[in-house]
C-alpha positions in Angstrom: -9.5 -1.3 -5.7 -11.8 -4.3 -5.2 -15.3 -4.9 -3.9 -14.9 -7.0 -0.5 -10.6 -7.0 0.0 -9.6 -5.1 2.9 -8.1 -1.9 1.8 -5.6 0.3 3.8 -4.7 3.8 3.3 -0.9 4.5 3.8 -0.2 7.4 5.7 3.1 9.0 7.2 2.5 7.8 10.2 3.7 4.3 9.2 0.2 3.3 11.2 -0.9 1.0 7.9 2.0 -1.3 8.5 0.0 -2.4 12.4 -3.1 -2.7 10.2 -1.4 -5.0 7.3 -0.1 -7.0 9.8 -2.9 -7.2 11.9 -4.4 -8.9 8.7 -1.9 -11.2 7.5 -1.5 -12.4 11.2 -5.0 -13.9 10.7 -5.1 -14.8 7.5 -1.7 -15.0 5.7 -3.4 -15.6 2.0 -5.6 -12.6 2.3 -5.2 -10.2 -0.4 -5.2 -6.7 0.4 -5.2 -3.4 -1.3 -2.9 -0.7 0.0 -3.3 2.9 -1.7 -0.6 5.3 -1.1 0.1 8.1 -3.3 3.0 10.7 -3.6 6.6 10.3 -1.7 4.7 7.4 -0.1 4.7 5.0 -2.6 8.1 4.9 -2.8 8.8 4.3 0.7 5.9 1.4 0.9 7.6 -0.3 -2.3 10.7 -0.1 -0.5 9.2 -1.8 2.9 7.0 -4.4 0.7 10.0 -5.3 -1.3 12.1 -6.4 1.6 9.3 -8.8 2.9 10.1 -12.4 1.3 6.1 -13.5 2.8 4.5 -10.7 0.5 4.1 -10.8 -3.2 2.9 -7.8 -5.1 0.8 -9.3 -7.9 -0.4 -6.1 -9.4 0.9 -2.4 -9.0 -0.6 0.5 -10.3 1.2 3.6 -10.6 -0.3 7.2 -12.2 2.0 10.3 -12.4 0.2 13.5 -11.8 1.5 16.6 -12.5 1.3 19.5 -9.8 -0.7 22.4 -11.7 0.0 26.1 -10.3 -1.9 29.2 -11.6 -0.3 32.2 -12.2 
């Protein structure tokens, strides 16, 4: 995450899409940071890859192993 850039937390309800559209409508050249975890990551990428007007500059992923105490 970069200081000064708009950051949107992607949630299951899909409200992040409206926020992203509003930001891009105001300034189409804006850089935006999207945060998504778990199953949301792949669904967000599918949406973004379908858009011709968006460019993914950097994509970071990390695998978090679910640990259960026995």
